C-alpha positions in Angstrom: 93.8 -73.2 -193.5 95.1 -70.3 -191.8 95.7 -69.2 -188.3 94.6 -65.9 -187.1 95.2 -64.4 -183.8 92.6 -61.8 -182.4 93.5 -58.4 -180.8 90.8 -58.8 -177.9 88.2 -60.8 -176.5 85.2 -59.5 -178.8 85.5 -60.9 -182.1 83.4 -58.2 -183.6 85.4 -55.4 -182.6 89.0 -57.0 -182.8 91.7 -56.6 -185.3 93.3 -59.9 -186.7 96.8 -60.8 -187.4 97.8 -63.5 -189.7 99.9 -65.7 -187.6 100.6 -69.2 -189.9 99.4 -71.3 -192.8 98.9 -74.9 -191.3 100.0 -77.9 -193.6 96.8 -79.8 -194.5 99.0 -81.9 -197.1 97.7 -80.2 -200.1 93.9 -81.0 -199.1 90.8 -79.1 -199.1 90.4 -78.3 -195.1 87.8 -76.5 -193.4 86.3 -76.2 -190.0 89.5 -76.8 -188.0 89.8 -77.1 -184.0 92.4 -78.3 -181.7 92.1 -81.3 -179.3 94.3 -81.6 -176.3 95.0 -85.2 -175.4 97.5 -86.3 -172.7 99.8 -87.4 -175.8 100.1 -83.9 -177.2 98.0 -81.0 -179.1 96.2 -82.4 -182.2 94.5 -80.3 -185.0 91.1 -81.9 -186.4 89.4 -80.8 -189.4 86.8 -81.5 -192.3 89.0 -82.7 -195.5 88.8 -84.4 -198.8 90.6 -87.7 -199.5 92.1 -86.2 -202.9 92.6 -82.5 -203.3 89.7 -81.6 -205.7 87.4 -84.7 -204.9 84.4 -83.7 -202.5 83.0 -87.1 -202.0 83.4 -88.6 -199.4 84.2 -85.8 -196.6 86.8 -87.1 -193.9 88.0 -86.3 -190.6 91.6 -85.5 -190.7 93.7 -85.5 -187.6 97.4 -84.2 -187.5 99.7 -84.0 -184.1 100.8 -80.4 -183.8 104.2 -79.6 -183.3 103.2 -76.4 -181.2 101.7 -75.6 -178.1 98.8 -73.0 -177.9 97.6 -70.9 -175.2 93.7 -70.0 -174.9 92.6 -67.5 -172.4 89.6 -68.8 -170.6 88.2 -66.6 -167.8 86.8 -68.3 -164.8 83.2 -67.7 -163.7 83.1 -65.4 -160.2 
């Protein structure tokens, strides 16, 4: 799973820069998102228990060592 950074707000008109590869512990990983908790930032994603075993699918959660900054515009 990889982290990309957009050059703008419009995903269709933006250019993207590869920022990092996330450590998913050699598991298949898809549909990642982040969750901010009082104890830290967590990466949550769909994963397989074994590298090439598609059943059952699991929800994997890892604590991030980094913080992220998401720009959100407030409604007027």
